[in-house]
C-alpha positions as CSV (number, residue, x, y, z in Angstrom):
1,M,-25.8,-31.8,32.2
2,G,-26.0,-35.3,30.7
3,D,-27.2,-36.9,34.0
4,A,-30.0,-35.6,36.2
5,T,-28.1,-36.7,39.3
6,H,-25.3,-34.3,38.7
7,R,-25.4,-31.1,40.5
8,A,-23.8,-27.8,39.6
9,T,-22.4,-25.4,42.2
10,V,-22.1,-21.7,41.5
11,T,-19.9,-19.6,43.6
12,A,-19.4,-15.8,43.2
13,E,-15.7,-14.9,43.0
14,P,-14.0,-11.6,43.4
15,L,-12.3,-10.1,40.3
16,V,-8.7,-10.2,41.5
17,G,-5.3,-11.4,40.4
18,T,-4.6,-12.3,36.7
19,P,-8.3,-12.5,35.8
20,K,-8.6,-8.8,36.8
21,T,-5.3,-7.8,35.2
22,E,-6.4,-9.3,31.9
23,A,-9.9,-7.6,32.1
24,V,-8.2,-4.3,32.8
25,A,-5.9,-4.7,29.9
26,L,-8.8,-5.3,27.6
27,A,-10.8,-2.4,29.1
28,A,-7.8,-0.1,28.5
29,Q,-8.4,-0.4,24.8
30,L,-12.2,-1.1,24.4
31,P,-15.0,0.4,26.5
32,V,-15.8,-2.6,28.6
33,A,-18.0,-3.4,31.7
34,V,-16.9,-6.6,33.4
35,G,-19.5,-8.6,35.5
36,Q,-19.0,-10.4,38.7
37,P,-17.0,-13.6,38.0
38,I,-18.6,-17.0,39.1
39,E,-16.9,-20.3,39.6
40,I,-19.1,-23.1,38.3
41,T,-18.3,-26.7,39.2
42,S,-20.3,-30.0,38.8
43,S,-20.4,-33.3,40.5
44,G,-20.1,-35.0,37.1
45,P,-18.9,-34.5,33.6
46,V,-20.7,-32.1,31.1
47,G,-22.6,-34.1,28.5
48,P,-22.1,-33.9,24.7
49,A,-24.9,-31.4,24.4
50,G,-23.3,-29.0,26.8
51,V,-25.0,-26.8,29.3
52,T,-26.5,-23.3,29.0
53,I,-25.1,-20.5,31.2
54,T,-27.2,-17.3,31.4
55,R,-26.4,-14.0,33.0
56,R,-29.4,-11.8,33.8
57,Y,-29.5,-8.1,34.2
58,N,-31.7,-5.9,36.4
59,H,-32.4,-3.6,33.4
60,P,-32.2,-4.0,29.7
61,L,-28.8,-3.3,28.2
62,P,-28.8,-0.1,26.2
63,A,-29.2,-0.2,22.4
64,G,-25.8,-0.5,20.8
65,A,-24.3,-2.7,23.5
66,A,-22.8,-6.1,22.8
67,A,-22.5,-8.8,25.5
68,T,-20.6,-12.0,25.6
69,L,-19.8,-14.8,28.1
70,A,-16.1,-15.7,28.6
71,Y,-14.1,-18.1,30.7
72,F,-10.7,-17.7,32.2
73,D,-8.2,-20.1,30.7
74,P,-5.6,-21.0,33.3
75,T,-3.1,-22.2,30.7
76,W,-3.3,-19.2,28.5
77,Q,-3.8,-16.9,31.5
78,T,-6.5,-14.8,29.7
79,W,-10.2,-14.5,29.1
80,V,-11.6,-16.4,26.2
81,A,-15.0,-15.5,24.7
82,V,-17.6,-18.0,23.5
83,P,-20.4,-17.5,21.0
84,S,-23.2,-15.9,23.0
85,T,-26.7,-14.7,22.5
86,L,-28.3,-11.5,23.9
87,S,-32.0,-12.0,24.6
88,P,-34.6,-10.1,22.5
89,D,-35.5,-7.9,25.5
90,R,-31.7,-7.3,26.2
91,T,-32.0,-8.5,29.8
92,S,-29.8,-11.6,29.6
93,V,-26.9,-13.1,27.7
94,S,-26.6,-16.9,27.3
95,A,-24.1,-19.4,25.8
96,T,-24.0,-23.2,25.5
97,V,-20.7,-24.4,26.9
98,H,-18.9,-27.7,27.2
99,H,-16.8,-27.1,30.4
100,L,-17.3,-25.4,33.7
101,S,-14.7,-23.1,35.3
102,L,-14.4,-19.4,36.1
103,W,-16.9,-17.5,33.9
104,D,-17.9,-13.9,33.5
105,D,-19.8,-11.6,31.2
106,F,-18.4,-8.6,29.3
107,V,-20.4,-5.8,27.8
108,S,-18.9,-3.4,25.2
109,G,-20.1,-0.6,23.0
110,T,-19.5,3.1,22.6
111,T,-18.2,5.1,25.5
112,Q,-21.7,6.4,26.4
113,V,-23.3,2.9,26.0
114,V,-20.9,1.3,28.4
115,T,-21.2,4.1,30.9
116,N,-25.0,3.7,30.8
117,A,-24.8,0.0,31.1
118,A,-22.4,0.2,34.0
119,T,-24.6,2.6,35.9
120,S,-28.0,1.0,35.4
121,A,-28.2,-2.5,34.1
122,A,-26.3,-4.5,36.8
123,D,-23.7,-4.5,39.5
124,W,-20.3,-4.6,37.8
125,A,-17.0,-5.8,39.2
126,Y,-15.1,-3.4,36.9
127,Y,-15.7,-1.0,34.0
128,Q,-13.5,1.4,32.1
129,V,-13.9,3.5,28.9
130,G,-11.1,2.3,26.6
131,K,-9.4,4.5,24.1
132,V,-10.1,2.7,20.8
133,F,-13.4,4.6,20.2
134,D,-11.7,7.9,21.0
135,T,-8.6,7.7,18.8
136,R,-7.7,11.3,17.9
137,V,-4.3,12.6,17.0
138,D,-2.6,15.9,16.2
139,A,-2.1,16.9,12.6
140,P,1.4,16.2,11.1
141,T,3.7,19.1,10.4
142,C,5.6,19.8,7.2
143,T,8.5,21.9,6.1
144,S,7.5,25.1,4.3
145,P,7.4,26.4,1.7
146,R,6.2,23.8,-0.9
147,P,8.5,23.4,-4.0
148,T,8.1,26.2,-6.5
149,W,6.6,23.8,-9.1
150,V,3.6,23.2,-6.8
151,K,1.1,26.0,-7.4
152,D,-1.6,24.8,-5.0
153,V,-2.9,21.8,-3.1
154,I,-6.5,20.5,-3.1
155,T,-7.7,18.7,0.1
156,I,-10.3,18.8,2.7
157,Q,-10.4,21.9,4.9
158,A,-8.4,21.3,8.1
159,N,-10.5,20.2,11.1
160,R,-9.4,18.1,14.1
161,N,-12.3,15.7,13.5
162,N,-11.4,14.8,9.9
163,P,-10.8,11.1,9.3
164,I,-7.3,11.9,7.9
165,L,-5.1,14.9,8.8
166,F,-2.9,16.1,6.0
167,C,0.0,18.5,5.4
168,T,2.2,19.3,2.4
169,G,5.6,20.8,2.2
170,Q,9.1,20.3,0.9
171,D,11.8,17.7,1.7
172,P,14.3,19.3,4.0
173,K,17.1,17.5,2.0
174,D,15.7,18.4,-1.4
175,A,13.6,21.5,-1.9
176,T,12.4,20.2,-5.3
177,T,10.7,17.2,-3.7
178,V,7.1,17.7,-2.4
179,V,6.3,15.8,0.8
180,V,2.7,14.8,1.5
181,K,2.0,13.6,5.1
182,A,-1.2,11.8,6.2
183,R,-2.1,10.8,9.7
184,V,-5.1,8.5,10.6
185,N,-7.5,10.2,12.9
186,R,-9.7,7.2,13.5
187,G,-9.7,4.0,15.6
188,F,-9.1,1.8,12.6
189,G,-6.7,1.6,9.7
190,F,-6.7,2.7,6.1
191,T,-4.9,1.7,2.9
192,W,-2.9,4.3,1.0
193,T,-2.5,4.5,-2.8
194,S,-1.0,6.8,-5.4
195,P,-1.3,6.8,-9.2
196,T,2.4,7.5,-9.5
197,T,5.7,6.4,-8.2
198,S,7.5,8.2,-5.4
199,V,11.0,9.2,-4.4
200,W,10.5,7.6,-0.9
201,T,7.9,6.6,1.6
202,W,7.9,6.3,5.4
203,N,5.2,4.5,7.4
204,S,5.3,5.1,11.2
205,G,3.6,1.7,11.8
206,N,6.1,-0.3,9.8
207,D,9.5,-1.8,10.7
208,P,11.2,-2.4,7.3
209,S,14.3,-3.9,9.1
210,A,12.1,-6.8,10.4
211,R,10.3,-7.5,7.2
212,Q,12.5,-10.4,6.0
213,D,12.6,-11.9,9.5
214,I,8.8,-11.9,9.6
215,L,8.6,-13.5,6.1
216,N,11.1,-16.2,7.2
217,A,9.0,-16.9,10.3
218,L,5.8,-17.2,8.3
219,S,7.4,-19.7,5.9
220,G,7.1,-22.5,8.5
221,L,3.3,-22.2,9.0
222,D,0.5,-24.1,7.3
223,A,-0.3,-22.5,3.9
224,I,-3.5,-20.7,4.9
225,F,-1.8,-19.0,7.9
226,A,1.4,-18.1,6.1
227,A,-0.5,-16.6,3.2
228,S,-2.7,-14.5,5.5
229,G,0.4,-13.1,7.3
230,R,2.3,-12.4,4.0
231,A,-0.6,-10.4,2.7
232,V,-0.1,-7.9,5.5
233,V,3.7,-7.8,5.1
234,A,3.8,-7.7,1.3
235,G,3.4,-4.0,0.9
236,N,3.8,-0.7,2.7
237,Q,0.2,0.2,2.0
238,F,-1.5,-0.3,5.4
239,V,-1.7,2.7,7.8
240,N,-3.1,1.7,11.2
241,A,-5.1,3.8,13.7
242,G,-3.2,6.9,14.8
243,E,-0.2,6.1,12.4
244,E,1.2,8.2,9.6
245,I,2.3,7.8,6.0
246,D,4.7,10.3,4.5
247,V,5.4,10.2,0.7
248,G,8.0,12.3,-1.3
249,F,7.3,13.1,-5.0
250,S,9.6,14.6,-7.6
251,E,8.3,17.2,-10.0
252,T,8.0,14.6,-12.8
253,Q,6.2,12.2,-10.5
254,G,3.8,14.9,-9.2
255,R,3.0,16.2,-12.6
256,S,2.4,12.7,-13.9
257,A,-0.6,12.3,-11.5
258,G,-2.5,14.9,-13.6
259,T,-5.8,15.9,-12.0
260,N,-5.9,12.7,-10.0
261,P,-5.2,12.7,-6.2
262,V,-1.5,12.1,-5.7
263,L,-2.4,10.4,-2.4
264,E,-5.6,8.7,-1.3
265,L,-6.4,6.7,1.9
266,T,-9.3,4.2,1.8
267,P,-10.9,2.3,4.7
268,Q,-10.2,-1.4,4.4
269,D,-12.7,-4.2,4.0
270,T,-14.1,-5.9,7.0
271,L,-11.1,-8.3,7.2
272,G,-8.7,-5.4,7.0
273,F,-10.6,-3.5,9.6
274,L,-10.5,-6.3,12.2
275,T,-6.9,-7.1,11.3
276,G,-5.9,-3.5,12.1
277,T,-8.1,-3.2,15.2
278,L,-7.0,-6.5,16.7
279,G,-3.4,-5.7,15.6
280,S,-3.6,-2.5,17.6
281,L,-4.9,-4.3,20.7
282,V,-2.3,-7.1,20.7
283,G,0.5,-4.7,19.5
284,T,0.4,-2.5,22.6
285,D,1.6,-4.7,25.4
286,L,2.0,-8.2,23.8
287,M,3.9,-7.4,20.6
288,T,5.5,-4.5,18.8
289,K,2.9,-2.3,17.0
290,A,4.5,-3.0,13.6
291,E,4.0,-6.8,14.1
292,G,0.5,-6.6,15.6
293,P,-1.4,-6.7,12.2
294,V,0.7,-9.7,11.1
295,V,-0.2,-11.6,14.2
296,A,-3.9,-10.6,13.9
297,A,-3.9,-11.8,10.3
298,I,-2.7,-15.3,11.4
299,V,-5.4,-15.4,14.0
300,L,-8.1,-14.5,11.5
301,A,-6.8,-16.7,8.7
302,K,-9.5,-19.4,8.8
303,C,-12.4,-17.0,8.5
304,A,-10.8,-14.4,6.2
305,V,-13.0,-15.2,3.2
306,D,-16.2,-14.7,5.2
307,L,-15.0,-11.5,6.8
308,R,-13.8,-10.1,3.5
309,G,-17.2,-10.8,1.9
310,A,-19.2,-8.8,4.4
311,K,-20.9,-5.9,2.7
312,T,-23.0,-4.4,5.5
313,A,-22.5,-3.6,9.2
314,G,-24.9,-6.4,10.2
315,G,-23.2,-8.9,7.9
316,A,-19.8,-7.9,9.3
317,A,-21.0,-8.4,12.8
318,K,-22.4,-11.9,12.0
319,A,-19.2,-12.8,10.2
320,A,-17.1,-11.8,13.2
321,I,-19.3,-13.9,15.6
322,S,-19.0,-16.8,13.2
323,C,-15.2,-16.3,13.1
324,L,-15.1,-16.7,16.9
325,S,-15.6,-20.4,16.6
326,T,-12.6,-20.8,14.3
327,V,-10.2,-19.2,16.7
328,D,-9.1,-22.4,18.6
329,E,-6.1,-24.3,19.9
330,G,-5.0,-25.1,16.3
331,V,-4.7,-21.3,15.6
332,A,-2.8,-20.9,18.9
333,R,-0.3,-23.6,17.8
334,Q,0.3,-21.9,14.5
335,L,0.7,-18.6,16.2
336,G,3.0,-20.1,18.8
337,L,5.2,-21.5,16.1
338,Y,5.5,-18.1,14.4
339,L,6.4,-16.4,17.7
340,L,9.0,-19.1,18.4
341,K,10.7,-18.4,15.1
342,R,10.5,-14.7,15.9
343,G,12.4,-15.4,19.1
344,R,9.7,-14.3,21.5
345,A,9.9,-15.5,25.1
346,N,7.3,-18.0,26.2
347,P,5.7,-18.2,22.7
348,G,3.0,-20.7,23.7
349,Q,1.6,-18.6,26.5
350,L,2.0,-15.4,24.5
351,A,0.1,-17.1,21.6
352,G,-2.7,-18.0,24.1
353,K,-3.0,-14.5,25.3
354,I,-3.3,-13.1,21.8
355,V,-5.9,-15.7,20.8
356,G,-7.9,-15.0,23.9
357,R,-7.7,-11.3,23.3
358,A,-8.9,-12.0,19.7
359,T,-12.0,-13.9,20.9
360,M,-12.9,-11.0,23.1
361,V,-12.6,-8.4,20.3
362,L,-14.6,-10.6,17.9
363,A,-17.3,-11.2,20.5
364,V,-18.0,-7.5,20.9
365,T,-17.2,-6.4,17.3
366,G,-20.8,-5.4,16.4
367,P,-20.7,-2.0,18.1
368,L,-17.2,-1.3,16.6
369,F,-18.6,-0.8,13.1
370,D,-20.9,2.0,14.2
371,G,-19.1,3.3,17.2
372,L,-15.9,3.9,15.2
373,N,-17.8,5.4,12.3
374,Y,-16.2,2.6,10.2
375,W,-19.2,2.0,7.9
376,A,-19.8,5.7,7.5
377,E,-16.2,6.2,6.3
378,R,-16.6,3.3,3.8
379,T,-19.5,4.9,2.2
380,G,-18.5,8.6,2.6
381,S,-16.9,10.9,0.1
382,R,-13.4,9.9,-1.0
383,Y,-12.4,13.6,-1.2
384,A,-12.2,13.8,2.6
385,R,-9.3,11.4,2.3
386,T,-7.3,12.7,-0.7
387,V,-4.6,15.2,-1.7
388,T,-4.3,16.6,-5.2
389,L,-1.4,18.6,-6.4
390,V,-1.9,21.6,-8.7
391,P,1.4,22.2,-10.5
392,T,2.5,25.4,-12.1
393,T,2.1,25.8,-15.9
394,Q,5.1,24.5,-17.8
395,V,6.6,26.6,-20.5
396,A,7.7,24.6,-23.5
397,T,11.5,24.8,-24.2
398,P,13.1,24.3,-27.6
399,V,14.3,20.8,-28.4
400,P,18.1,20.9,-28.1
401,V,19.8,20.0,-31.4
402,Q,23.2,18.3,-31.5
403,E,25.0,18.8,-34.8
404,Y,27.8,16.7,-36.2
405,G,29.6,17.4,-39.4
406,R,31.7,19.7,-41.6
407,H,32.0,20.8,-45.1
408,D,29.3,19.5,-47.4
409,F,28.0,16.7,-45.2
410,N,26.0,17.4,-42.0
411,L,24.1,15.3,-39.5
412,K,21.7,16.5,-36.9
413,L,20.8,14.2,-34.0
414,R,18.1,15.5,-31.7
415,K,17.4,14.4,-28.1
416,D,13.9,13.4,-29.0
417,G,15.3,10.5,-31.2
418,T,14.9,12.2,-34.6
419,A,17.6,13.0,-37.1
420,T,18.3,14.9,-40.3
421,I,21.0,14.1,-42.9
422,L,21.8,17.2,-44.9
423,N,23.8,18.5,-47.8
424,W,25.0,16.0,-50.2
425,G,24.9,16.8,-53.9
426,C,22.3,15.6,-56.3
427,S,24.9,13.8,-58.5
428,G,23.7,13.8,-62.0
429,W,20.0,13.2,-61.7
430,L,19.3,16.9,-62.1
431,P,20.7,18.6,-65.2
432,N,22.8,21.2,-63.2
433,D,23.3,19.4,-59.9
434,S,22.1,22.6,-58.2
435,C,20.3,21.0,-55.3
436,S,21.0,19.2,-52.0
437,Q,19.8,15.7,-51.3
438,M,18.5,15.3,-47.7
439,A,16.8,12.7,-45.5
440,D,14.9,12.6,-42.2
441,G,15.3,9.7,-39.9
442,T,15.5,8.3,-36.4
443,W,18.6,7.3,-34.3
444,A,19.4,4.8,-31.6
445,V,22.6,3.2,-30.1
446,V,23.2,-0.3,-31.5
447,G,26.1,-2.0,-29.8
448,S,29.1,0.3,-30.0
449,K,27.6,2.3,-32.9
450,L,25.0,5.0,-33.3
451,R,22.6,4.1,-36.2
452,V,20.5,6.6,-38.1
453,T,17.7,5.0,-40.2
454,V,16.1,7.0,-43.1
455,T,12.4,7.6,-42.8
456,R,11.9,10.1,-45.6
457,A,14.1,11.2,-48.5
458,Y,13.8,14.5,-50.5
459,Y,15.8,17.2,-52.2
460,V,15.9,21.0,-51.9
461,P,16.9,23.2,-54.9
462,N,19.8,25.6,-54.3
463,D,17.6,28.6,-55.2
464,G,16.9,29.7,-51.7
465,S,13.2,28.7,-51.8
466,G,13.6,25.9,-49.3
467,A,11.0,23.9,-51.2
468,Q,11.2,20.1,-50.5
469,S,10.5,17.7,-53.4
470,P,10.4,13.9,-53.6
471,I,13.4,12.3,-55.2
472,P,12.5,10.7,-58.6
473,D,11.9,6.9,-58.6
474,S,14.3,6.6,-61.5
475,Y,17.1,7.7,-59.1
476,W,16.5,4.8,-56.8
477,K,16.4,2.3,-59.7
478,Q,19.9,3.0,-60.7
479,T,22.1,-0.1,-60.4
480,S,25.5,1.3,-61.4
481,P,26.4,2.7,-59.1
482,R,23.7,1.7,-56.7
483,V,22.6,4.7,-54.7
484,W,22.1,5.1,-50.9
485,G,19.6,7.2,-49.0
486,N,16.2,5.7,-49.6
487,V,13.7,4.9,-46.9
488,G,15.0,2.1,-44.7
489,D,18.7,2.7,-45.5
490,Y,20.9,3.4,-42.6
491,L,24.0,5.3,-41.5
492,D,26.3,4.1,-38.7
493,L,28.7,6.2,-36.7
494,W,31.5,4.7,-34.6
495,R,34.5,6.1,-32.8
496,N,37.7,6.6,-34.8
497,S,41.1,6.0,-33.5
498,V,41.9,9.7,-34.0
499,P,40.5,11.7,-31.1
500,G,37.7,14.1,-32.0
501,T,36.6,12.3,-35.1
502,V,34.1,9.5,-35.9
503,M,33.9,7.0,-38.8
504,V,30.7,6.7,-40.9
505,G,29.5,3.8,-43.0
506,G,26.2,3.3,-44.8
507,G,24.0,0.3,-45.6
508,Y,21.1,-0.5,-47.8
509,K,17.8,-1.6,-46.4
510,G,18.2,-5.2,-45.3
511,E,21.9,-5.4,-46.0
512,S,24.8,-5.1,-43.6
513,T,27.2,-3.6,-46.0
514,Y,29.1,-0.3,-45.7
515,S,30.5,-0.3,-49.3
516,S,28.2,2.4,-50.6
517,I,29.7,5.2,-48.4
518,P,33.4,4.9,-47.5
519,P,34.3,5.8,-43.9
520,I,34.9,9.5,-43.6
521,E,35.7,12.0,-40.8
522,L,32.5,13.7,-39.8
523,C,33.4,16.1,-37.0
524,D,36.5,17.9,-35.8
525,T,35.8,18.4,-32.1
526,T,33.7,16.8,-29.4
527,P,30.1,18.3,-29.6
528,K,28.8,20.2,-26.6
529,G,26.0,18.7,-24.4
530,V,26.4,15.2,-25.7
531,A,24.0,12.8,-24.0
532,A,25.2,9.8,-22.1
533,S,24.0,7.5,-24.9
534,Y,26.6,9.1,-27.2
535,S,29.4,7.7,-25.1
536,G,32.3,6.7,-27.3
537,I,31.0,8.7,-30.2
538,C,33.1,11.6,-31.6
539,G,35.7,11.4,-28.9
540,A,33.0,11.8,-26.1
């Protein structure tokens, strides 16, 4: 203890008052066995090297159990875990500490592990099997039937133990919109994705109305903490334990997914897993459940890189224990500032409670990865977490044709953006003029006009054969008069002052002149089924 003359006094204390309340709150979420608290005092200060505290057990702790030592912080009014080591024979847990106060040991693991430890390894002041390991929910319900364009749905066969519980149906407000619902049936969160856009989404764990207020509160934090919190708020993609995501897809959106799953839920990386798990714990009685993951992200900000990089269960457990040493008063201050800006009462004490709770979760994280089947889900088949729509076969419908024109001049504009200019005479370049000059093109709205650009020019003899022939080069080489209708020339339509008619002008490729074709009336009445882009054309 830095001086051989100093003496330590160890006094067993009952688990009562706030220390018990906090232990019970933790045990309500995680399976936890709480040891007999001890008050440790010293006749002198603790030296720079600290002192080692060891808790010994009558029997080895069961395989799969994690143990940590923790002290009760009178300022934060909660238990705070410290990095601890379980002996190779699993009969003791030790930690090097730098202050003496009220200390206790906590053992966590799966339900069965904690039950075994509590009944064999030692005398415990309190133990309880928390609910995190046993998160199970009812399947969501959907409105039947599915839209008529949905022929079938491919997903995992329904079972109450599936990681994700699905249903599909129709939107009660729009029978053509298919609704896919997914509810997380595990003690940790997932990320949802879709290859297509959607009509709407609803996430039971989100509070869209608070999103901007949360972002505003994050803006006052140090960069690393603000960025970590914003990453959680940025999207609507995280679905926490026991929560639900509902997505509505139109027929066009659903078909665009093709043979890909229209909805997929994927377990998050280690950082996301701990953010969601810790968010659930702090979101039950300390915060709203929607804000829990944001708060957890702030707490874990300083060790986010290490946690995200963990690729195995063992590596994740090590990263979590290492993270424990970064969760300190500096983190609590940043969190307190955020809570203050969010208008929470007693933000400093609330921040301390959350930080303390975080240390306890990190200290016993190891068993979480296996006990919650997290790693198994990360490496399991994705098809247990997907929904694929099988649409009905579409029957091709004829492309609607919109015709403008009268007499010997006719223009067809199709809704696919193509056009045909028909029926103007062959003017002297065939001996008997017994043919029709024609052109294919494309059309688009340019300013207040509708422009048709020639892409192919040809002629059809008036003998009923319908044969299409190229127009001789000599025709295009004429200079007096210069002729219109070659590839690249254009035709513009614009609204006339006389209702029900349009004006037409032509231009040569690269020239903005209309002298070649004088303006003429092209149609007598407003065409039927005119698209919105024709607004102002032909009296529409």
